[in-house]
Backbone as CSV, one residue per row, in Angstrom:
resi,resn,N_x,N_y,N_z,CA_x,CA_y,CA_z,C_x,C_y,C_z
1,ASP,85.121,118.653,73.019,85.609,118.458,74.407,86.999,118.125,74.408
2,ASP,87.581,117.922,73.419,89.243,117.682,73.480,89.973,119.031,73.389
3,ILE,90.309,119.518,74.693,90.880,120.967,74.916,92.151,121.168,74.958
4,GLY,92.897,119.731,74.789,94.119,119.898,75.199,94.736,119.449,76.731
5,PRO,95.992,119.486,76.690,96.452,119.007,78.079,96.261,120.153,79.397
6,ILE,95.012,120.418,79.487,94.729,121.384,80.773,95.190,120.714,81.946
7,GLY,95.908,121.374,82.860,96.346,120.847,83.992,97.580,120.102,83.738
8,HIS,98.061,119.842,82.683,99.261,119.106,82.495,100.726,119.590,83.367
9,ASN,101.122,118.761,83.932,102.304,118.921,84.801,103.527,118.101,84.221
10,GLU,104.559,118.781,83.720,105.606,117.921,83.225,106.156,117.086,84.481
11,ASN,106.016,117.519,85.540,106.659,116.534,86.511,105.588,115.583,87.252
12,MET,104.914,115.493,86.382,103.584,114.387,86.584,103.559,113.239,85.729
13,ARG,103.803,112.041,86.409,103.897,110.758,85.461,102.565,109.697,86.021
14,ILE,101.881,109.148,85.019,100.831,108.263,85.426,101.025,106.772,84.909
15,ARG,101.007,106.310,85.981,100.979,104.710,85.544,99.638,104.010,85.734
16,MET,99.364,103.046,84.703,98.043,102.404,84.898,98.223,100.972,85.044
17,ILE,97.757,100.127,85.936,97.963,98.865,86.397,96.772,98.141,85.866
18,LYS,97.071,97.330,84.723,95.996,96.714,84.165,96.223,95.006,84.662
19,LYS,95.104,94.341,84.666,95.106,92.974,84.972,95.009,92.013,83.794
20,ILE,95.865,90.865,83.919,95.512,89.772,82.699,95.062,88.696,83.608
21,LEU,93.683,88.212,83.132,92.944,87.016,83.730,93.733,85.963,83.545
22,LEU,93.265,85.013,84.344,93.996,83.494,84.199,93.795,82.904,82.837
23,ASP,92.732,83.045,82.016,92.800,82.618,80.701,93.567,83.542,79.884
24,GLY,94.303,84.584,80.043,95.213,85.222,79.346,94.506,86.511,78.771
25,SER,93.246,86.635,78.880,92.526,87.945,78.469,92.736,89.200,79.291
26,ASP,92.586,90.311,78.795,92.545,91.441,79.784,91.257,91.664,80.697
27,CYS,91.561,92.320,81.717,90.195,92.220,82.481,89.457,93.469,81.807
28,PRO,88.051,93.153,81.860,86.992,93.859,81.357,86.969,95.166,81.685
29,LYS,87.192,95.467,82.809,87.011,96.689,83.375,88.354,97.532,83.129
30,CYS,89.465,96.952,82.752,90.628,97.690,82.279,90.543,98.003,80.897
31,ASP,89.797,97.342,79.818,89.626,97.407,78.832,88.434,98.652,78.771
32,GLU,87.692,98.716,79.320,86.595,99.869,79.446,87.455,101.097,79.766
33,ALA,88.180,101.004,80.890,89.030,102.216,81.351,89.775,102.757,80.083
34,THR,90.624,101.918,79.512,91.185,102.167,78.177,90.408,102.940,76.990
35,ARG,89.436,102.398,76.778,88.432,102.864,75.869,87.767,104.199,76.374
36,TYR,87.767,104.378,77.499,87.172,105.610,78.022,88.205,106.707,78.000
37,LEU,89.426,106.506,78.181,90.529,107.550,78.139,90.904,107.649,76.658
38,GLU,90.834,106.809,75.770,90.824,106.979,74.337,89.721,108.077,73.873
39,SER,88.760,107.620,74.253,87.428,108.415,73.751,87.660,109.911,74.163
40,ARG,88.302,110.088,75.403,88.222,111.480,75.646,89.395,112.117,75.207
41,GLY,90.342,111.492,74.511,91.589,112.078,73.857,92.678,111.956,74.889
42,LEU,92.540,111.080,75.906,93.527,111.351,77.261,94.472,110.154,77.237
43,TRP,94.368,109.094,76.382,95.202,108.024,76.321,96.675,108.235,76.455
44,ASP,96.894,109.282,75.730,98.280,109.745,75.495,98.900,110.126,76.804
45,ARG,97.952,110.440,78.015,98.440,111.080,79.064,98.996,109.891,79.979
46,ILE,98.857,108.873,79.759,99.189,107.692,80.504,100.490,107.270,80.092
47,ASP,101.589,107.593,80.835,102.979,107.260,80.473,103.553,105.818,80.743
48,GLU,102.654,104.906,81.364,103.406,103.571,81.432,102.137,102.661,81.881
49,VAL,102.094,101.511,81.295,101.226,100.349,81.690,101.816,99.362,82.200
50,VAL,101.408,98.858,83.348,102.013,98.073,84.237,100.984,96.665,84.420
51,TRP,101.589,95.492,83.906,100.739,94.343,83.896,100.786,93.670,85.173
52,ALA,99.430,93.259,85.785,99.260,92.403,87.058,98.555,91.204,86.361
53,ARG,99.379,90.124,86.598,99.112,88.711,86.102,98.364,88.027,87.144
54,GLU,97.268,87.713,86.865,96.402,87.052,87.943,97.086,85.688,88.270
55,ASP,97.761,85.003,87.445,98.309,83.763,87.752,99.906,83.962,88.290
56,ASP,100.211,85.026,88.589,101.799,85.365,88.865,101.721,86.475,90.043
57,PRO,101.787,86.295,91.264,101.867,87.261,92.163,103.222,88.056,92.239
58,SER,103.992,87.604,91.387,105.548,88.270,91.164,105.407,89.165,89.998
59,SER,104.321,89.138,89.381,104.349,90.310,88.188,104.461,91.540,88.623
60,PRO,104.922,92.387,87.814,105.189,93.862,88.372,103.873,94.556,88.951
61,GLY,102.531,94.334,88.142,101.482,94.998,88.599,100.905,94.529,89.936
62,MET,100.996,93.053,90.262,100.627,92.336,91.315,101.695,92.931,92.446
63,VAL,102.943,93.115,92.137,103.703,93.623,93.378,103.461,95.030,93.597
64,GLU,103.118,95.851,92.557,102.686,97.190,92.813,101.415,97.084,93.603
65,ALA,100.371,96.424,93.245,99.221,96.386,93.858,99.257,95.982,95.641
66,ALA,100.262,94.999,95.915,100.462,94.669,97.046,101.135,95.933,97.767
67,ARG,102.150,96.307,97.261,103.109,97.437,97.853,101.968,98.434,98.253
68,LEU,100.982,98.962,97.290,100.159,100.106,97.687,98.890,99.653,98.292
69,GLY,98.569,98.303,98.772,97.255,98.014,99.290,96.175,98.107,98.515
70,VAL,96.106,97.757,97.002,95.057,98.000,96.244,94.830,96.698,95.706
71,ASP,93.337,96.427,95.856,92.791,95.059,95.591,91.938,95.099,94.238
72,ARG,91.925,96.041,93.330,91.160,96.153,92.300,92.006,96.659,91.075
73,ALA,91.367,96.129,89.705,92.045,96.641,88.959,90.852,97.138,87.777
74,PRO,91.332,98.292,86.805,92.440,98.805,86.819,92.630,99.971,88.076
75,PHE,93.760,100.486,88.361,94.166,101.440,89.206,95.224,102.431,88.610
76,PHE,95.275,103.482,88.985,96.357,104.370,88.354,97.078,105.055,89.617
77,VAL,98.596,105.156,89.328,99.506,105.773,90.211,100.033,106.916,89.510
78,VAL,99.760,108.198,90.175,100.122,109.470,89.780,101.388,109.709,90.617
79,ASP,102.695,110.042,89.908,103.680,110.421,90.658,103.963,112.012,90.306
80,ALA,103.873,112.588,91.306,103.912,114.226,91.040,104.704,114.831,92.167
81,ASP,105.824,115.733,91.832,106.410,116.325,92.697,106.856,115.360,94.008
82,GLY,107.441,114.101,93.553,108.049,113.289,94.627,106.756,112.452,95.519
83,ARG,105.676,112.615,95.186,104.798,112.100,95.969,103.936,111.141,94.896
84,GLU,103.422,109.982,95.527,102.618,108.959,94.676,101.171,109.105,95.464
85,GLU,100.270,109.108,94.369,98.777,109.080,94.635,98.089,108.161,93.843
86,VAL,97.233,107.245,94.469,96.470,106.138,93.827,95.068,106.371,93.604
87,TYR,94.697,106.219,92.326,93.283,106.188,91.978,92.816,104.967,91.469
88,THR,91.679,104.595,92.060,90.915,103.226,91.747,89.786,103.620,90.612
89,SER,89.715,104.977,90.422,88.589,105.265,89.440,89.166,106.086,88.343
90,VAL,88.905,105.542,87.231,89.151,106.423,86.025,88.673,107.780,85.980
91,LEU,87.459,107.779,86.346,86.490,109.067,86.398,87.210,109.863,87.317
92,GLN,87.569,109.616,88.513,88.169,110.437,89.555,89.590,110.962,89.094
93,LEU,90.390,110.121,88.395,91.585,110.569,87.760,91.430,111.568,86.710
94,VAL,90.613,111.308,85.798,90.207,112.199,84.830,89.960,113.728,85.502
95,ARG,88.937,113.698,86.371,88.451,115.049,87.122,89.738,115.531,87.848
96,ASP,90.351,114.857,88.658,91.320,115.353,89.689,92.641,115.877,88.793
97,ARG,93.129,114.954,87.996,94.477,115.013,87.432,94.554,115.344,86.088
98,LEU,93.591,115.381,85.432,93.629,115.580,84.011,92.730,116.627,83.371
99,GLY,92.218,117.198,84.743,91.605,118.541,84.213,90.421,118.565,83.098
100,ARG,89.515,117.323,83.440,88.392,117.315,82.392,86.888,117.114,83.306
101,THR,86.043,117.680,82.861,84.749,117.345,83.739,84.262,116.050,83.584
102,VAL,83.663,115.624,84.583,82.866,114.294,84.373,81.415,114.524,84.796
103,SER,80.530,113.792,83.657,79.088,114.151,83.801,78.571,113.145,84.990
104,VAL,77.294,113.517,85.383,76.701,112.892,86.479,76.356,111.392,85.864
105,ALA,75.950,111.365,84.561,75.857,109.987,83.937,77.038,109.175,83.934
106,GLU,78.387,109.846,83.781,79.475,109.056,83.755,79.694,108.389,85.149
107,ARG,79.427,109.462,86.294,79.590,109.128,87.701,78.920,107.836,87.958
108,VAL,77.709,108.099,87.608,76.445,106.829,88.111,77.175,105.645,87.365
109,GLN,77.482,105.614,86.271,77.882,104.389,85.410,79.170,103.839,86.072
110,ASP,80.041,104.699,86.616,81.383,104.168,87.568,80.911,103.153,88.769
111,ILE,79.694,103.482,89.118,79.107,102.638,90.355,78.734,101.426,89.956
112,ASP,79.827,100.008,90.203,79.408,98.891,89.906,79.189,98.059,90.912
113,ALA,78.029,97.516,91.179,77.759,96.719,92.416,78.459,95.294,92.244
114,ASP,78.454,94.934,90.769,79.087,93.694,90.489,80.650,93.665,90.035
115,ASP,81.281,94.580,90.563,82.536,94.795,90.341,83.386,93.601,90.036
116,VAL,83.880,93.280,88.925,84.752,92.032,88.763,86.157,92.390,88.587
117,GLY,86.498,93.630,88.723,88.012,93.912,88.220,88.827,93.820,89.332
118,GLY,88.619,93.103,90.685,89.587,92.797,91.629,91.050,92.205,91.201
119,ILE,91.936,92.469,92.060,93.314,91.767,91.586,93.313,90.420,92.424
């Protein structure tokens, strides 16, 4: 499945915004997204991780979330050709920007009625 950087655009940068919870731990959904990218051999495509501290509205990730109107973590900001595009789903990012297929089972798993990843 690891077939290299298909669709890689040298002018594209991807930021992942991850949340740190009040107790200092990483948000579980953020860890899950990181593990998914690592398992697909795509973690090296993330250019920067920006942290949103749940206890600090002035932390870079919280500021980014407020600026973009995003209320969940993790999320991804793709800067390409002078435009920003926000992805709140790691699977959509993988499919749309990283040139990989996403199985039906993975798409079903991505639907989480008890989403606890909010910012």
